[in-house]
SENUZA-833572 format. One record per atom (N, C-alpha, C): residue in three letters; x, y, z. Coordinates in pm, whole numbers, plus 32768, in hexadecimal, padded with zeros to 4 digits. Each point is the difference from the previous one (the first is absolute). Layout:
<recs>
alaXYZ ...
</recs>
This chain:
<recs>
met83EA725A8D1B met800580987FA6 met7FF37FC67F6A ala7FBF804E7FB8 ala7FE87FEE7F75 ala8077802C7FBE thr80317FA87F94 thr806880117FA9 thr7FC77FFD7F71 phe804F802E7FA3 phe7FF3801F7F7F phe807E7FDE7FA3 asp7FEE7FD67F7E asp80627FE17FBD asp803E80867FBE ile802680548042 ile8037807F7FD2 ile805B7FF67F97 thr806D7FA78018 thr80817FE17F98 thr7FBB7FDC7F7C gly7FB37F9D8009 gly7FD27FC97F73 gly7F9E806A7FBF ile7FA98039804C ile7FB680647FB2 ile8055807E7FD4 val80618037804D val805D80647FBF val803A7FD57F8C gln803E7F757FF3 gln804F7FBF7FA0 gln7F967FF97F71 ser7F837FF08030 ser7F9F7FF17F84 ser7FDF80737FCE leu7FF380648059 leu7FE280A07FDB leu8079802C7FA2 his80747FDE8038 his806E803A7F99 his800E7FB97F89 glu7FDC7F7B7FE2 glu7FF97FC37F85 glu7F7F805A7FB3 ala7F967FF98035 ala7FA780497FB6 ala801480837FD4 arg804C8057804F arg803880787FC4 arg80677FFC7FAF his80587F8F8004 his80577FF67F97 his7FCE7FCE7F7E ser7F947FB07FF8 ser7FCA7FD97F89 ser7FBF80797FB6 trp7FB080588057 trp7FC380747FC1 trp805F80537FD1 arg807C80208040 arg806880647FCC arg80417FCF7F7D gln80267F747FFE gln80227FD77F8D gln7F92800D7F88 ala7F7E7FD1801E ala7FA180127F87 ala7FF680837FD6 gln800E80658064 gln8001808E7FCF gln807780487FE4 arg80627FBE7FEE arg8088800D7FDA arg8033807D8056 arg7FF17FF48091 arg802680678048 arg80967FE08022 thr805080448040 thr808480048026 thr7FF97FA18077 ser80647FBA801B ser801C7FBB807B ser806F801B8050 glu8031806C7FF0 glu805E804A803C glu7FCB80338077 pro804C7FEE8075 pro7FC68047807D pro7FEF808C8013 gly7FA5803A8038 gly7FF080947FF7 gly7F9F8035805C gly7FCC807A7FFA gly7FA88033804D gly7F7480047FD2 arg7FA68041800D arg7F7980127FD9 arg7FEF801E7F6C glu7FB97FB07FC1 glu7FF380157F53 glu7F9380657FF5 phe7F8D80038052 phe7F7A804A7FEC phe7FE580698056 pro7FB480637FC9 pro7FC6805A8067 pro7FB27FC6806E ser8002803C8064 ser7FAA7FC88089 ser7F8480478010 arg7F8F7FBF8010 arg7F6C8023801D arg800E80388081 asp80507FE4805F asp8000803C8084 asp803880847FFC ala807B7FF77FC7 ala804B807A7FDF ala7FA680787FA9 leu7FAF7FD57FB2 leu7FBC80637F94 leu7F7C801D805D ser7FD37FBB805F ser7F8E801B8050 ser802E808C806F ala80717FE18026 ala803780548072 ala802E809F7FAF ile80197FE27F79 ile803F80817FBD ile7F6A804B7FEE leu7F9B7FB27FBB leu7F6980477FF6 leu7FC580348087 asp80147FBF8058 asp7FD780448085 asp804A808C8017 ser807C80157FF2 ser806380658013 ser7FC380727F98 leu7FE27FC57F76 leu7FE680627F92 leu7F708048800D lys7FAA7FA98040 lys7F72802E801F lys80088068806C gly805D7FF5805F gly801780728056 gly805380737FE1 val803D7FE77F8D val804680677FB8 val7F9580617FA3 leu7FA67FA97FB9 leu7FA1804D7FB7 leu7FA28042805C phe7FCE7FBE8060 phe7FA380388062 phe801180148084 pro80708040802C pro80467FF28084 pro7FA480248064 met7F988046800B met7FB68010807A met7F8B7FA9800B arg7FE47FB47F9A arg7F8B7FA88008 arg80377F647FE7 leu806E7FE67FBA leu80267F807FF8 leu80A67FF58039 gly80278062803D gly80847FF68046 gly7FFC7FDE809D pro806B800C803D pro800B7FEC807F pro7F7980428063 pro7FD97FAE8069 pro7F9980288048 pro7FFC80748041 asp8084801C8041 asp803E8072804F asp8036806F7F9F leu7FF27FF57F7D leu803C80777FB6 leu7FC0807B8008 arg805280738014 arg7FC180898014 arg801980497F6E gln7FA980557FE3 gln800D80477F73 gln807F80547FFB glu803980348071 glu807280507FF1 glu808B7F9F7FF1 ser7FD27F7A8008 ser808A7FB17FEA ser7FD37FA67F80 glu7FA680307FBB glu7FD27FAE7F8F glu80707FE67F98 asn804380837FD8 asn806C7FE87FA4 asn80787FC18021 phe80248002807B phe805D7FAC8038 phe7FEC7F6F7FEC his7F8F7FDE8030 his7FCA7F5B7FE9 his7FFC7FEA7F81 val7FE480507FA0 val7FE87FD17F63 val808F7FE57FE2 ala8054806B8012 ala80897FF87FD5 ala80487F838033 his7FF27FD8807C his80337F7D804F his7FCD7F807FB7 ala7F7E7FF48006 ala7FB87F9F7FDB ala80097FE37F5D leu8009805D7FBA leu80197FFA7F56 leu80927FCD8001 asp806D8049803A asp80807FCC7FF0 asp800F7F6A800F ala7FBE7FCF807A ala801E7F798022 ala7FAF7F8E7FAF ala7F8B803C7FC1 ala7FA07FB87FB2 ala80467FE87F80 leu803F806C7FC8 leu804580077F76 leu80737FA6800A his80557FEB806F his80747FBB8003 his7FDD7F698001 ser7F8D7FDE8059 ser7FC37F867FEC ser7FDC7FD87F84 leu7F9980517FC2 leu7FE37FEB7F70 leu80717FEE7FA7 leu807380487FF9 leu80727FEB7FAD leu802F7F65801B lys80077FD08069 lys802B7F7F800C lys7F897F9C7FAB gln7F9980178009 gln7FA37FAD7FBB gln7FF5800A7F6E val801D80907FC0 val800D801C7F7B val80847FA57FD0 arg80688012804C arg80877FAE7FCE arg7FD57F717FFA leu7FAE7FC18058 leu7FEA7F7B8001 leu7FB47FD77F79 glu7F8E80547FFF glu7FB97FE77F6C glu805D80037F7B leu804C807B7FFB leu805980027F9C leu805D7F937FE8 lys80357FE18072 lys80567F7F7FEE lys7FCD7F887FC8 tyr7F7A7FE7803A tyr7FCB7F877FDF tyr7FD37FFD7F6D asn7FD680857FCA asn7FE5800D7F78 asn80747FE77FAC ala8075803B802E ala80737FE57FA8 ala80147F6D7FF3 ala7FFC7FA98072 ala801B7F617FF4 ala7F997FCC7FC2 leu7F8580187FF8 leu7F8F7FC27FC9 leu800E80207F6C asn802480837FDB asn8006800D7F64 asn809B7FE67FD7 leu80567FD08052 leu80827FDB7FD8 leu804F80777FB9 thr7FF4807F8045 thr804380707FCA thr807A80008051 arg8063804C7FD4 arg8086800A8031 arg800C80868052 ala7FA680288033 ala7FEE8087805A ala805E7FCE807C thr806480678018 thr805B7FF28070 thr7FB58033807E asp803D7FD78077 asp7FCA8032807A asp800880927FFE ser806180497FCF ser801280938006 ser7F87803A7F90 asp7FD07FBC7F97 asp7FA3801E7FAB asp7F6C7FFE8047 ile7FFE7F918056 ile7F7F7FEE8049 ile7FF1806D8067 asp807B801B803F asp7FE88058806C asp7FE880927FC9 ala803D802D7F99 ala7FDE806D7FD0 ala7F7D80017FC7 asp7FC27FBA7FB0 asp7F647FE87FDF asp7FB0800B806C ala80247FB2807E ala7FA88000806E ala7FED808F803D leu806E802E800B leu800D8099802D leu7FA5805B7FAE thr8015800B7F7D thr7FC2802F7F99 thr7F6180088029 ala7FC87F647FF4 ala7F7A7FED800B ala7FCC80358093 thr80527FE98061 thr7FC280248099 thr7FFA80A18002 arg8064803F7FC9 arg7FDA80977FF5 arg7F8A80387FA4 ala7FF47FAC7F98 ala7F85802C7FB6 ala7F867FF0803D phe7FFD7F89804A phe7F797FE18059 phe7FF78062806E ala805E8030803F ala800B8076806A ala7FC3807A7FC5 ala803E80207F8D ala7FD9808B7FB1 ala7F5E80057FE9 ala7FD27F857FF6 ala7F677FF87FD4 ala7FAE8004807B leu802E7FFB806D leu7FA57FF7806D leu7FA38084801D pro802B80857FCD pro7F9C805C8026 pro7F977FFD7FA0 ala802D7FC17F7D ala7F757FFA7FA0 ala7FB47F8B8024 ile80327F8B8036 ile7FAA7F9C8038 ile7FA3803A8073 arg80358051804C arg7FA5802F8078 arg7F9380577FC8 thr802A805C7F98 thr7F92803F7FB8 thr7F987FBC7FD2 leu80247F877FAD leu7FAE7FA47FC6 leu7FA07FB88080 leu80387FEF805C leu7FBD7FC58074 leu7F9C803E8047 asp801F80957FFC asp7F9180728039 asp7F897FFB7FB1 ser801C7FEC7F82 ser7F8D80097FA2 ser7FB57F85801D asp803B7F9E8018 asp7FAF7F72801D asp7FBE800F808D val80398031805C val7FC180118080 val7F83804E7FF6 leu8019807E7FBF leu7F9A805D7FF7 leu7F797FAA7FA9 ala80297FDE7F8A ala7F8C7FA17FB1 ala7FC37F9A805B ala80357FBF8067 ala7FC17FB38047 ala7F9380438074 tyr804680658025 tyr7FB380618069 tyr7F85802D7FBB gln800C803D7F8B gln7F8B80437FB5 gln7FB07F997FCB gly801B7F927FDF gly7FB07F837FC4 gly7FC17FB38057 asp801E8007808E asp7FB77F9F805F asp7FC180578060 pro7F818012800C pro7FAF80418063 pro800D7FC38083 ala80407F8E801B ala801D7FC98087 ala8090803F8047 ala803D80367F93 ala80878040803F ala7FF18089803B arg803B8005808D arg7FEC80708041 arg806D80787FDC ser807F7FBA7FE6 ser8060806A7FF6 ser80727FBA7F92 val805F80357FD8 val80637FDB7F97 val805E7FA78073 asp7FFF80238071 asp80617FB8805F asp7FCD7F6F8002 glu7F777FF88024 glu7FC97F87800B glu80117FAF7F8D val7FFF80287F89 val80117FCA7F84 val80867FBD7FF1 leu807080608021 leu80857FD07FED leu80297F8C806C leu7FBA8019807F leu80287FA18072 leu7FB57F707FF6 cys7F747FFE7FB5 cys7FCB7F998012 cys7FCE7FB57F77 tyr800780397F9B tyr7FCE7FC17F7E tyr80587FBA7FC4 pro7FEC7F767FFA pro80567FA07FAC pro801C801B7F7A gly7FAF80677FC3 gly801680127F89 gly806D80637FE3 val8009805A8067 val8062806B800B val809E7FBB800D leu7FF87FA08060 leu806D7FB4801E leu80397FAD7F73 ala7FA27FC37FC2 ala80237FC87F86 ala8047805A7F94 leu7FD480758009 leu801E805E7F95 leu8089802F8022 ile802080288098 ile807D8022801F ile80797F8D7FCC his7FF17F86801E his804A7F987FD2 his80087FF57F7A tyr7F89801A7FAC tyr7FF97FFC7F70 tyr805F80757FBE arg7FF8806E8036 arg803C80717FD0 arg80A37FF7801F leu80247FCB805F leu80897FEC8026 leu80357F897F9E gly7FB37FA27FEF gly80167F7E7FC3 gly8016802B7F60 his7FA180587FDF his801380257F71 his806780487FD8 gln803D80548061 gln8077803D7FF4 gln80737FB07FE5 leu80067F9A8060 leu80667F907FF3 leu7FF17FB87F6F tyr7F937FE27FE3 tyr7FF37FB37F7E tyr801D805C7FA1 ser7FF580667FEC ser8021806C7F8A ser808980178007 leu804A7FDE8067 leu809B7FFD8012 leu804B7F7B7FD2 gly7F9A7FAF7FCD gly803E7F717FE4 gly800E7FA78080 leu7FBA80088054 leu80167F99807B leu7F727FD98023 pro7FDD7F8D7F96 pro7F7A7FDF800B pro7FEE7F938081 leu80627FB9802F leu7FF17FB2807A leu800080328082 leu80468092800E leu7FCE80458075 leu7F8980387FEE ala7FDD801E7F99 ala7F7180427FD8 ala7F9E7FAF8023 arg800C7F737FD7 arg7F957F96801A arg7FF97FF0808A ile80707FF3805D ile7FFA7FE98087 ile7FC580788052 val8021807A7FCD val7FA380808042 val7F757FDB7FE4 ser7FC47FE37F92 ser7F7C7FF37FDD ser7FB67F99804E glu80507F858010 glu7FCB7F77803A glu80018016808F leu804B805C8049 leu7FF48030807B leu7F7480318029 ala7FDF80527F94 ala7F868055800F ala7F807F917FEC his800D7FAE7FA7 his7FB47F9B7FCF his7FD37FB28072 gly805F7FC98046 gly7FEE7FB78078 gly7FBA802E8075 ala800F808D8012 ala7FCC804E8065 ala7F7E803A7FD1 thr7FDE80197F8B thr7F7A80357FDF thr7F9B7FAE7F9D gly803B7F8C7FD6 gly7FA47FC47F8B gly8006804A7F7E ile8042805E7FFA ile8007805E7F8A ile80857FD87FAD asp7FE67FD17F7C asp80647FD97FA6 asp801780617F98 ile807580478009 ile8011806A7FA1 ile809D7FE07FC6 his7FFF7FDB7F7F his80907FEA7FD3 his804680747FEC pro80797FF78033 pro805080897FFE pro8003804C7F88 gly80067FA57F72 gly801A801C7F79 gly7F7F805D7FE5 ala7F8C7FF48030 ala7F9A803D7FDE ala800F809E8000 lys7FC4804B7FB0 lys7FFC80927FE9 lys7F848045804E ile800D805A8063 ile7F8080218045 ile8013809A8015 gly7FA980487FD6 gly7FEE80957FFB gly7FE08037808C ala80058078801B ala7FE480498078 ala7F6F7FE7801F gly7FEE8009809A gly7F7B800C8027 gly7FB37F7D800B phe80407F8E800B phe7FD57F6D7FDF phe7FC17FDF8086 phe7F8C7FD38007 phe7FA77FD48074 phe7FDE7F6C7FFD ile80327FA58054 ile7FC67F75800D ile7FBE800B8082 asp7F667FF57FF0 asp7FAE7FDF8073 asp7FF57F7E802E his80087FE58083 his80057F8E8052 his806F7FAB7FBB gly80257FD97F96 gly80647FD27FBB gly80267F7F7FF9 thr7FCC7FA8805E thr80257F578006 thr7FD37FCE7F88 gly80627FBB7FCC gly7FF57FAD7F7D gly800580427F7F val803C808F8007 val8018805B7F8B val80897FB37FBE val7FEF7FF77F88 val80827FD27FA4 val800A80597F9D ile808180447FE6 ile802480427FA4 ile80817FBE7FB8 gly7FEC7FE47F84 gly80677FC07FB3 gly807880537FCC glu80627FC27FD3 glu8094804F7FF2 glu7FF980567F8E thr7FA77FFF7F93 thr7FFB80477F98 thr7F8D80688007 ala7FB57FF5805D ala7F87805D8019 ala802F80858002 val7FB780697FC1 val801680867FF4 val7F7C8040803C ile8026804E8065 ile7F80804A8049 ile801F80A18001 gly7F8B80537FDA gly7FFD80917FF1 gly7FFB802C808F glu7FDA807D7FED glu7FF5805F8083 glu7F7B7FE58039 arg7FF1801C809D arg7F827FF88034 arg7F9A7F877FE2 val80407F948006 val7FC77F877FDE val7FCB7FBA8075 arg7F8D7FC08022 arg7FE17FCC808F arg7FC37F717FCE val80337FA68050 val7FE87F748010 val7FCD7FE2806E tyr7FAE7F798013 tyr7FCB7FC6807A tyr802B7F768007 gln7FF37FD58070 gln802E7F688016 gln7FDF7F987F95 ala80657F977FFB ala7FF17F987FB0 ala7FF280357F65 val803E80667FDE val801580237F6C val80807FC87FDB thr7FF17FC17F73 thr807A7FCB7FC3 thr801D803D7F85 leu806C80407FE8 leu804380287F81 leu80567F957FD8 gly7FCF7FB57FA9 gly80587F807FEC gly801F7FF07F6F ala80397F847FDA ala80257FD77F6F ala7F847FA07FD9 lys7FE2800A7F8B lys7F9A7FA37FC0 lys80357F707FCF arg8085801B7FD9 arg80497F897FC0 arg80A08013800B phe803D7F838006 phe808E80198003 phe80497FC97F97 pro802680497F90 pro80417FE07F98 pro80827FA08013 thr801F7FA27FB2 thr806F7F9F800E thr805780247F80 asp806E7FC58007 asp806280157F98 asp7FEE7F617FA2 ala806D7FF37FB0 ala7FF47F777FAF ala80147F8D804E glu804D80158083 glu80217F93804A glu7FA47FEC8081 gly7F86804C7FED gly7FB17FFC8077 gly801580508076 asn806980487FFA asn8015805D807E asn7FAF806E7FEA leu7FDA802C8092 leu7FB7808F7FFF leu804780757FD8 gln7FD3805B7FA5 gln803F80787FDD gln7FEF806C8063 lys806680298032 lys7FF3805A807A lys801B80927FC9 gly7FC680638052 gly8008807B7FD5 gly7F9580487F96 leu7FA57FB97FC1 leu7FBB802D7FA4 leu7F868056803E pro7FDC805D7FC5 pro7F8880598049 pro7F737F947FEF arg7FD77FE28071 arg7FA07F938005 arg7F8D80378084 his800980748024 his7FB080208075 his7F9E80737FD1 pro7FA880328041 pro7FA280837FD7 pro8043806F800C val7FCD80577F9F val802B80A7801E val7F798040802B val8023802F8077 val7F908055803B val8001808F8005 glu7FC680517FB0 glu801180927FF4 glu7FD68049806D asp80108079800E asp7FE6805E806C asp7F667FFE8025 asp7FEE7FFD808F asp7F708018803E asp7FA87F827FEA val804D7F987FE6 val7FA97F857FEF val7FD57FC68092 val7F9A7FC48012 val7FCB7FB6807E val7FE87F7B7FED ile80387FA2804F ile7FE97F727FDB ile7FE27FBB808E tyr7F627FDC800C tyr7FDA7FC68059 tyr80177F7D803C ala7FE27FD58075 ala80357F72803B ala7FEA7F8C7FBC gly805E7FBA7FF3 gly7FF17F877FB5 gly80057FE37F6E ala801F80857FC9 ala800580047F64 ala808F7FB57FD7 thr7FE97FCA7F9C thr80877FA67FC2 thr801680437F6A ile807780417FEE ile801580507F7C ile80797FB17FC1 leu7FE97FC47F9A leu807D7FB27FD6 leu803280227F72 gly807780037FDC gly8029801B7F8A gly803980887FE2 arg803C80077F99 arg803880957FE3 arg7F8E804D7FC4 ile7F9B8023804B ile7F87804F7FE4 ile8014808D802F thr7F97805E7FD1 thr801180828033 thr7F858032802F leu800A80278092 leu7F8F80488031 leu7FF6807D7FEC gly7FB680517FBF gly800680877FD7 gly7FEF80588079 lys802F80827FEF lys7FEF805C8063 lys7F7E8017804A gly7FEB7FF88083 gly7F8C800E8041 gly7F8C7F887FFB ala803D7F8B7FC0 ala7FA77F947FFE ala7FDD7FBE8095 val7F967FC58003 val7FCD7FC08087 val7FED7F667FE4 ile803E7FA58046 ile7FDF7F767FE8 ile7FCB7FDA8071 gly7F9B7FBC8003 gly7FBB7FD6806F gly80247F818043 gly7FC97FD38088 gly80357F988029 gly7FE67F817FD4 asn80607F9F8013 asn80077F6F7FD4 asn7FF07FF57F73 val8037806B7FB4 val7FF87FFD7F6F val80787FBA7FD6 trp80017F957F8A trp80637FCE7FC4 trp801480397F67 leu806780507FEC leu800E80547F86 leu80897FDB7FC5 thr80007FF17F69 thr80627FE07FB0 thr7FEB805D7F8D his7FD180757FF9 his7FFE80557F8A his7FFC80908034 asp801C80587FA0 asp8013808D8034 asp7F8380368014 val7FFE805C805D val7FAE805E8024 val8010808B7FD3 pro7FA2804D7FCA pro801B808C7FC7 pro800380608077 ala8030807E7FD8 ala800680578078 ala7F6480248025 gly7FE77FFF8091 gly7F86801B8029 gly7FAB7F87800A gly803D7F8C7FCE gly7F947F837FEC gly7FE67FDE809B arg7F877FAB7FFE arg7FBE7FC6807E arg7FFE7F727FE7 ile803C7FA58046 ile7FFA7F767FF0 ile7FC37FBB8084 ala7F897FBA7FF5 ala7FDB7FAF8071 ala7FFF7F7B7FDE gln7FCF7FA6804D gln80057F7F7FE2 gln7FA47FD07F89 ala7F9B80397FDF ala7FA97FEB7F90 ala804A800E7F85 glu80268085800C glu805680117F72 glu80737FB57FF1 ser80497FD98060 ser808F7FB48009 ser7FB97F707FC3 arg7F987FD88024 arg7FD27F6D7FE2 arg7FF180077F5B glu7FAC80757FE4 glu7FCC7FF67F71 glu806B800D7FA4 gly806B805B802E gly8080801D7FAF gly80457F667FF1 ala800D7FCE8068 ala80417F687FF3 ala7FC97FB17F99 phe7F6F80058014 phe7FAA7FB07FA2 phe801980177F76 ala7FFF807A7FDB ala800E80477F7D ala807C7FD17FC1 asn806E80048059 asn80887FF77FD5 asn800D7F4B7FEB ser7FAD7FB48043 ser800A7F7C7FF1 ser7FC67FD87F83 ile7F7980487FCA ile7FD17FE37F8D ile804D80207F8B gly80468079800E gly8052803A7F98 gly807D7FA07FDB ala80297FAA8062 ala80717FBB8003 ala7FDD7F737FBD thr7F7B7FCF7FFA thr7FE07F887FC2 thr80097FF37F7B 
</recs>
């Protein structure tokens, strides 16, 4: 019979955890879970998707006459579960920032944030309706809005994004990031919850799309697979540490189309109605109605490099 040095490994793992906690100045007092749970958030999201779209993403045996009953029951359970996760993040933030928030303060703030999140769900549903309609109208292969909602990875990513963005706006960035990363793992679409995205957003195909934290996207924008809205550089402070939170990602105005493989970097603006061709590498503004293809992009980069010498 095979045997293993369980005791020795457990002790070594204990020592590794202890060293990490000391280095991070974490409390050594015994207690429960310190951080939100990915598994718990995943279950909450599954419930919320059924709340937002009960007849398409809810239980398979749901009937329309019991739709409101299901929504009420599922929403109540999901919000109580979310409240626990919100409390964990707020408690973690208080410990990390060495604030003197009491358990009562944290409980009150968690309840306020969870109630605000719940109140935003009807507006989130309206935004998602515009996204689903944009996908249906923008893809000749789509046979119905139901197919779009049930099958398109871009729509799944946007459901997660819009829920995560609301959490981010309520000062819950860790929960928001977990929500976004669950979609990233499932779809290959990486949308930071801090990005601002207007109504009617369509991600076609989607795999490899990256949208950074400070990106601003207007209404009726369409992007294809492998598009990056990223940062050109990462400024550091006097000690060499990255400066966080600075606007560093593109601004994309209304009605812009960005084709597959385009890489858009830095705090530049793509004007209303601009069209960016496939595989373009772009680091300069594009005026409203502008058209950029690979040749124009290379010429612009060449001109910029001459001007910089």
